[in-house]
C-alpha positions in Angstrom: 6.1 120.9 79.7 6.6 120.2 83.4 9.5 117.9 82.6 11.4 120.6 80.7 10.6 123.6 83.0 13.9 124.5 84.6 12.6 125.4 88.1 11.0 123.4 90.9 7.6 125.1 90.6 5.6 127.0 88.0 3.8 130.2 89.0 0.1 130.4 88.0 0.8 133.3 85.7 3.7 131.4 84.1 1.5 128.4 83.5 -1.1 130.6 81.8 1.6 132.2 79.5 3.1 128.8 78.7 -0.4 127.5 77.7 -0.8 130.6 75.4 2.6 129.9 73.8 1.7 126.2 73.3 -1.6 127.2 71.8 0.1 129.6 69.3 2.6 126.9 68.3 -0.1 124.2 67.8 -2.2 126.5 65.7 0.6 128.1 63.7 -0.3 131.5 65.2 1.8 134.5 66.3 1.5 135.9 69.8 1.9 139.3 71.4 2.3 139.1 75.2 2.5 141.8 77.8 4.4 140.1 80.6 5.4 142.4 83.6 8.5 141.8 85.6 8.1 138.8 87.8 6.2 136.7 85.3 9.4 134.8 84.4 8.7 135.2 80.7 12.1 133.8 79.4 11.6 130.3 81.0 7.8 130.4 80.2 8.4 131.1 76.5 11.5 128.9 76.0 10.0 125.8 77.7 7.0 125.1 75.4 9.0 126.4 72.4 11.9 124.0 73.0 9.5 121.1 73.6 7.6 121.8 70.4 10.8 122.3 68.4 12.3 119.0 69.6 9.2 117.1 68.7 8.8 118.7 65.3 12.5 119.1 64.3 12.4 122.9 64.4 14.8 125.6 65.6 14.0 128.1 68.3 15.4 131.6 67.7 15.5 133.7 70.9 16.1 137.3 69.8 16.9 140.1 72.2 18.6 143.5 72.1 20.0 143.3 75.6 23.4 141.8 76.7 21.9 140.7 80.1 19.0 139.0 78.4 21.5 136.9 76.3 22.9 135.7 79.6 19.5 134.9 81.1 18.4 133.0 78.0 21.7 130.9 77.9 21.3 130.1 81.6 17.7 129.1 81.1 18.6 126.7 78.2 21.4 125.2 80.3 19.0 124.6 83.2 16.4 123.0 80.9 19.1 120.7 79.4 20.5 119.8 82.8 17.1 119.1 84.5 15.6 117.2 81.6 18.8 115.3 80.7 18.2 115.9 77.0 20.5 116.3 74.1 20.1 120.1 73.5 22.5 122.2 71.6 22.5 126.0 72.0 24.3 128.7 70.0 24.6 132.2 71.3 25.7 134.8 68.7 26.2 138.6 69.0 27.2 141.2 66.4 29.9 139.7 64.2 32.3 142.6 64.6 31.9 142.2 68.4 33.0 138.6 68.1 36.0 139.4 65.8 39.5 138.8 66.9 41.0 141.7 64.8 42.0 144.8 66.6 40.3 148.2 66.0 37.1 146.9 64.3 34.7 148.3 67.0 34.9 151.8 65.3 33.4 150.4 62.0 29.8 150.4 61.1 28.2 147.0 60.3 28.5 147.5 56.5 32.1 148.7 56.8 33.0 145.7 59.0 31.3 143.3 56.5 33.4 144.7 53.7 36.6 144.6 55.7 36.0 141.1 56.9 35.4 139.9 53.4 38.5 141.6 52.1 41.0 140.1 54.6 39.4 136.7 54.3 39.8 136.7 50.5 43.4 137.8 50.8 44.0 135.1 53.5 45.2 137.7 56.0 43.0 136.6 58.9 44.8 134.0 60.9 41.7 133.1 62.9 39.8 132.3 59.7 42.7 130.6 58.0 43.0 128.2 61.0 39.4 126.9 60.5 40.2 124.6 57.6 42.7 122.1 56.4 42.6 120.9 52.8 39.1 122.2 52.3 37.7 120.6 55.5 37.2 121.7 59.0 40.6 121.6 60.8 41.3 119.2 63.7 41.5 122.2 66.1 38.2 123.6 64.9 36.3 120.3 65.1 37.8 119.6 68.6 36.6 123.0 69.9 33.2 122.7 68.3 32.7 119.3 70.0 33.7 120.8 73.3 31.5 123.9 73.0 28.4 122.0 71.9 28.3 120.1 75.3 27.3 123.1 77.4 25.2 126.2 76.5 27.5 129.2 76.9 27.3 133.0 76.4 28.9 134.4 73.2 31.6 136.2 75.3 32.8 132.9 76.8 32.9 131.4 73.3 34.9 134.4 72.0 37.5 134.0 74.7 38.0 130.3 74.1 38.2 130.9 70.3 40.8 133.6 70.6 42.9 131.4 72.8 42.8 128.7 70.0 43.2 131.4 67.3 40.0 130.4 65.6 37.2 132.7 64.3 34.5 133.0 67.0 31.7 133.7 64.5 32.5 130.8 62.3 32.9 128.4 65.3 29.5 129.6 66.5 28.0 128.9 63.1 29.5 125.4 63.1 27.8 124.9 66.5 24.6 126.4 65.0 24.3 123.6 62.4 23.4 121.2 65.3 21.7 123.9 67.4 18.1 123.4 68.6 18.2 126.9 70.1 19.8 130.0 68.7 20.1 133.1 70.9 20.9 136.2 68.8 20.3 139.9 68.3 17.3 141.2 66.4 19.4 141.9 63.3 20.4 138.3 62.8 16.9 137.4 61.8 15.2 140.8 60.8 18.0 142.0 58.5 17.6 140.1 55.2 21.4 140.1 54.4 22.5 139.1 57.9 19.8 136.5 58.1 20.8 135.1 54.7 24.4 134.7 55.8 23.6 133.1 59.2 20.9 130.7 57.9 23.2 129.6 55.1 26.1 128.9 57.4 23.9 127.1 60.0 21.6 125.3 57.5 18.4 126.9 59.0 15.3 128.1 57.2 12.5 130.4 58.4 9.8 127.9 57.7 11.3 125.6 60.3 11.8 128.3 62.9 10.0 129.4 66.1 11.0 133.0 66.8 10.8 134.6 70.2 11.2 138.4 70.2 12.2 139.5 73.7 11.9 143.1 74.9 9.6 143.6 72.0 8.7 147.2 73.0 12.1 148.0 71.4 11.1 146.5 68.0 9.4 149.6 66.4 12.5 151.7 66.7 14.9 148.9 66.0 13.0 147.7 62.9 12.8 151.2 61.4 16.5 151.7 62.0 17.3 148.6 59.9 15.9 150.2 56.8 17.2 153.8 57.4 20.2 155.1 55.5 22.0 158.4 55.7 24.5 160.4 53.6 26.4 163.5 54.9 28.6 166.1 53.4 31.4 164.9 55.8 31.2 161.4 54.4 31.2 162.7 50.8 34.3 164.8 51.6 36.1 161.8 53.0 35.1 159.5 50.1 36.5 162.1 47.7 39.8 162.0 49.5 39.8 158.2 49.1 39.1 158.5 45.4 42.0 161.0 44.9 44.4 158.7 46.9 43.6 156.0 44.4 43.9 158.4 41.4 40.3 157.8 40.5 39.9 161.4 39.4 36.6 161.0 37.6 34.9 159.6 40.7 36.5 162.2 42.9 35.1 164.9 40.6 31.7 163.2 40.7 31.8 163.2 44.5 32.7 166.9 44.5 29.7 167.6 42.3 27.6 165.4 44.6 28.6 167.7 47.5 27.4 170.7 45.4 24.1 168.9 44.8 23.5 168.3 48.5 24.3 171.9 49.3 21.9 173.0 46.5 19.1 170.9 47.9 19.8 172.2 51.4 19.6 175.8 50.2 15.9 175.2 49.4 15.1 175.0 53.1 12.4 177.5 54.3 13.9 180.6 56.1 14.7 179.8 59.8 14.4 176.0 59.3 17.2 173.5 59.6 15.5 170.6 57.7 13.1 170.0 54.8 11.7 167.1 52.8 13.3 165.8 49.7 12.0 163.6 46.9 13.5 160.5 45.3 13.6 162.0 41.8 15.4 165.3 42.6 18.5 163.7 44.0 18.4 160.9 41.4 18.1 163.4 38.5 20.8 165.6 39.8 23.2 162.7 40.0 22.1 161.4 36.6 23.0 164.9 35.2 26.6 164.3 36.5 27.1 160.6 35.7 25.2 157.3 35.3 23.6 156.6 38.7 24.4 152.8 38.7 28.0 153.3 37.4 28.6 155.8 40.1 27.6 153.2 42.7 29.8 150.6 41.1 32.8 153.0 41.1 32.2 153.7 44.8 32.2 150.0 45.6 35.5 149.7 43.6 37.0 152.4 45.7 35.8 150.7 48.9 37.4 147.4 47.9 40.8 149.0 47.3 40.8 151.2 50.4 39.9 148.1 52.5 43.1 146.4 51.3 45.1 148.8 53.5 42.6 150.3 55.9 39.7 148.9 58.0 37.3 151.7 57.1 36.0 153.2 53.8 33.5 156.1 53.6 32.7 155.1 50.0 30.9 152.0 51.3 28.4 154.0 53.2 27.7 156.3 50.2 27.2 153.4 47.9 24.8 151.7 50.3 22.9 155.0 50.7 22.5 155.5 46.9 21.3 151.9 46.5 18.7 152.4 49.2 17.6 155.9 48.0 15.8 154.5 44.9 13.6 152.3 47.2 9.9 152.5 47.8 8.1 155.7 48.9 5.3 154.2 51.0 6.3 153.8 54.6 9.4 156.0 54.1 10.4 159.6 54.2 13.3 161.5 52.8 14.8 164.4 54.8 17.6 166.9 54.3 18.9 168.5 57.5 21.7 170.8 58.7 23.6 170.0 61.8 26.9 170.3 63.6 29.5 167.6 64.5 30.8 167.1 68.1 33.6 169.5 67.2 31.2 172.2 66.1 31.8 171.8 62.3 28.6 172.3 60.2 27.4 169.6 57.9 24.3 168.6 55.9 22.8 165.1 55.9 20.2 163.4 53.7 18.3 160.5 55.2 16.1 157.9 53.6 14.2 157.0 56.8 11.8 154.1 57.4 8.5 155.0 59.1 6.8 151.6 59.1 8.4 149.0 61.4 6.2 146.3 60.0 8.1 146.3 56.7 11.2 144.4 57.9 9.0 142.0 59.9 6.8 141.0 56.9 9.0 138.1 55.7 9.4 136.8 59.2 5.7 136.8 60.0 4.8 135.3 56.6 7.2 132.4 56.9 8.1 131.5 60.5 6.2 128.7 62.2 5.3 131.1 65.0 6.6 134.5 66.3 6.2 135.2 70.0 6.7 138.9 70.8 6.9 139.6 74.6 7.9 142.4 76.9 7.2 143.8 80.4 5.8 146.9 78.7 4.0 145.6 75.6 0.9 147.6 76.4 -1.4 148.4 74.8 -1.0 145.2 72.8 -3.4 146.5 70.1 -1.0 149.3 69.3 1.9 146.9 68.8 -0.3 144.6 66.8 -0.8 147.6 64.4 2.8 148.8 64.4 4.5 145.5 63.9 2.0 144.0 61.4 0.7 141.2 63.7 -2.7 141.4 62.0 -4.1 137.9 63.0 -1.9 137.4 66.1 -3.2 136.2 69.5 -2.8 138.9 72.2 -2.4 138.3 75.9 -1.8 140.7 78.8 -0.8 139.5 82.3 -0.8 141.2 85.6 2.3 141.5 87.7 2.5 138.6 90.2 4.2 141.0 92.7 2.1 142.2 95.7 0.4 145.5 94.7 0.8 146.8 98.2 4.6 146.7 97.7 4.4 149.5 95.2 3.2 153.1 95.3 2.6 154.7 91.9 2.3 158.4 92.4 1.5 161.3 90.1 2.5 164.7 91.5 1.0 167.3 89.1 2.9 170.3 90.5 5.4 170.9 87.7 6.0 170.5 84.0 8.9 170.2 81.6 6.9 171.2 78.5 8.8 173.7 76.5 6.4 176.6 77.1 6.7 176.1 80.9 10.5 176.0 81.1 12.0 178.8 83.1 14.4 179.4 86.0 11.4 179.4 88.3 10.2 176.1 87.0 13.7 174.5 87.3 13.9 175.6 90.9 10.5 174.2 91.6 11.4 170.9 90.0 14.8 170.8 91.9 13.0 171.4 95.2 10.4 168.7 94.6 13.1 166.2 93.6 15.2 167.0 96.6 12.2 166.6 98.9 11.3 163.2 97.5 15.0 161.9 97.5 15.5 163.1 101.1 12.2 161.3 102.2 12.9 157.9 100.5 14.7 155.7 103.0 17.5 154.4 100.7 18.7 154.8 97.2 16.6 156.6 94.5 17.0 157.3 90.8 15.7 160.4 89.1 15.2 160.3 85.3 15.1 163.5 83.1 14.0 164.0 79.5 17.5 165.2 78.5 21.0 165.8 79.7 20.5 169.6 79.2 17.4 169.6 81.5 19.2 167.4 84.0 22.2 169.8 84.2 20.0 172.8 84.6 18.0 171.3 87.5 21.1 169.8 89.1 22.3 173.3 90.0 19.3 173.7 92.4 18.9 170.0 93.3 22.5 169.6 94.5 22.2 172.4 97.0 19.1 170.9 98.6 19.7 167.1 98.4 21.0 165.5 101.6 22.1 162.4 99.8 25.3 161.5 97.9 24.7 162.2 94.2 25.8 160.2 91.2 25.3 161.6 87.7 25.1 159.8 84.4 27.4 161.4 81.7 26.8 161.2 78.0 29.1 158.8 76.2 30.0 156.7 79.2 31.8 153.5 78.5 30.6 150.0 79.6 33.2 149.9 82.4 32.4 153.5 83.6 28.7 152.6 83.8 29.4 149.5 85.8 31.7 151.3 88.2 29.1 154.1 88.8 26.4 151.5 89.4 28.5 149.5 91.9 29.4 152.7 93.8 25.7 153.8 93.8 24.6 150.4 95.2 27.1 150.6 98.0 25.0 153.4 99.5 21.9 151.3 99.9 21.8 151.8 103.7 22.6 155.5 104.0 20.9 156.4 100.6 22.2 158.0 97.4 20.6 159.5 94.3 21.4 158.6 90.7 20.5 161.3 88.2 20.1 159.9 84.7 18.3 160.4 81.4 15.1 158.5 80.6 16.4 157.2 77.2 20.0 156.8 78.5 22.1 153.9 79.7 20.4 153.5 83.1 16.8 154.0 82.0 16.4 150.4 80.8 18.2 147.2 81.3 19.6 147.6 84.8 18.4 145.3 87.6 18.6 146.7 91.2 16.9 144.1 93.3 16.3 144.1 97.0 17.4 147.3 98.9 19.5 148.7 96.1 16.7 151.0 94.8 13.8 152.2 96.9 12.4 154.9 94.6 12.2 156.2 91.1 11.3 159.8 90.1 10.4 160.5 86.4 10.7 164.2 85.7 8.5 165.3 82.8 7.9 163.4 79.6 10.7 162.3 77.3 8.8 163.3 74.2 10.5 163.2 70.9 11.7 166.6 69.6 9.0 167.8 67.3 11.2 167.6 64.2 10.3 166.7 60.6 10.7 163.0 61.1 8.3 163.0 64.0 5.8 165.1 61.9 6.1 162.5 59.1 5.7 159.7 61.6 2.5 161.2 63.0 1.2 161.8 59.5 1.9 158.3 58.4 0.3 156.7 61.4 -2.7 159.0 61.1 -3.2 157.9 57.5 -2.8 154.2 58.2 -4.4 153.9 61.7 -6.0 157.3 62.4 -3.8 157.3 65.6 -0.9 159.4 64.5 -0.5 161.4 67.7 -0.7 158.4 70.0 1.5 156.1 67.9 4.0 158.6 66.7 4.4 160.9 69.7 2.7 160.1 73.0 3.2 156.3 73.4 6.9 156.2 72.7 7.5 158.6 75.6 5.1 156.8 78.0 6.8 153.4 77.2 10.2 155.0 78.0 8.9 156.2 81.4 7.5 152.7 82.0 10.9 151.3 81.5 12.3 153.8 83.9 9.6 152.9 86.5 10.5 149.2 86.1 14.0 149.7 87.5 12.5 149.8 91.0 10.5 146.7 91.7 12.4 143.6 90.5 11.3 140.9 92.8 8.2 139.9 94.9 9.8 141.1 98.1 10.9 144.6 96.8 9.1 147.6 98.0 9.4 151.0 96.3 7.8 154.2 95.2 7.5 155.5 91.6 6.8 159.2 91.2 5.7 160.8 88.0 6.5 164.5 88.3 4.6 166.5 85.7 1.1 167.9 85.5 0.6 166.3 82.1 0.4 162.8 83.6 -3.1 163.5 84.8 -4.2 164.7 81.3 -6.5 162.0 79.8 -4.2 161.6 76.7 -1.4 160.4 79.0 -3.2 159.0 82.0 -5.0 156.4 79.8 -1.7 155.0 78.8 -0.8 153.6 82.3 -1.6 149.9 82.8 -4.8 149.5 84.9 -2.9 147.2 87.3 -0.7 150.2 88.4 -3.5 151.8 90.3 -2.1 155.3 89.9 -2.6 157.7 92.8 -2.6 161.5 92.3 -1.3 163.7 95.2 0.2 167.1 95.7 2.0 166.0 98.9 4.6 163.5 97.8 6.4 163.6 101.2 3.3 162.6 103.1 2.5 159.8 100.7 6.1 158.4 100.8 6.3 158.6 104.5 3.0 156.7 104.9 4.0 154.1 102.4 7.3 153.2 103.9 5.9 153.6 107.5 3.5 150.7 106.7 6.5 148.5 106.2 8.0 149.4 109.6 
């Protein structure tokens, strides 16, 4: 492995992790690994995986949900290829619609884009796709570009730019590269979603049995896997689909959709007084539709509308309704069905019915049953036993590594003076929190970030905090675009010497995935616990995990919030020379149910005097 490792030296903890990966591969085992920041997990996982794949004619799939991690993985593969001087082909692919050269496709859902893409290809209206072939074979321009792009591993965005210049379909060119690829870097959906995986594997000639799958940032997998098998239907989408049917003079289907609207409203009327959501059953919706028309024929007619609408427009609401109705008759175990009332961003009321997946192991089963080895890793994959349960890694190996960074460079502090629990919220408590946050931010010698459970709570506390904080304040806004976030972060970093404060939401854009190494961030404050709203879905999740593991409260409620706060805390210490303080500001963090969730290596300290602790910590560095 030393010959392939892309750097001059291997850290002891990296060596240990690489040996674990090698052991899993040799014994056809799966592996769950908690690898804190600093382990260098990307290189440590890819090196033995690529070596094993080359020897055994396998393909390595590196799956991640983060754009930045795509970049790191591509760079790592490039360094391995350069150092070892080996023939190594890498394909990087992101969501197909994000690679598309057509204008205006970003607003489409994945299923809508799939239908639209299929429609314009079949009608030969996509220039980029048409240019791929000449007389049934790859065109000269396509072959020439593929030959060039195979030479050097590159990020998907670079590939997209080159393909658009040549007026060739970036996704298809990527797949042509993929036929020779030893390493494929992709999003989770490319392998976890059966339909997307089927398309990708067919185009690239890959099979699961000959694959090594590395799941990066695996703490995201439970939520991402559940989302894959979750489908929704709303009164708004029904209304829009009815308009599509009328525009095509498909009056019977339009009438059926109008009656479907009445069915949804009828089911919603059964909600208990004062409630905005209630459970539904498979049979009641199915039988109501069968009383209107044949269920399967209704789905067929919706697909027919979708196809015609997509001949002139990019988006069809009929697609989503058809997909929902197909999913609705699926299995009961591991799923729940919920009817809920809500409001659009413009304040218009609507009702939604959701077929929601509760068990993230369901979409992972085929992968775990067929892949050579699956390596799931994250900096916050603790406790690994919980992930072993949730993800279905029943006979997997487990490994937990300590951070290689000096422990004395980090102060983990719990200040049990306040609380954001619902029963404790009041103007007095908001003022108390605002004062504590200002005191901490004013004491930290440099930039700090404060994370809140919600935008509403952040706004309420900002009123007090802004009057007392001596630093320049930056505030995350909901719905910020990529460029807006980058500009805000650059402006914030510019204050590293004088000090500024970034106010953000725990589960928002800045809570995970930003790297502020060196002096760009000296402290993080986590206000309260970002617990999931105790809605019907959460209740069903707790009930399901209780029945399956007898750990419903931990798995369905407590741990997701703690993992989010761990990600927030991880924004601070990003290298072995960084020094910083992480403050958990809520009395509940000292409660046994929450305190036990912190990794032992964090050496949590409880204090009522945050200012004193912070001054002493940074004073030691002087």
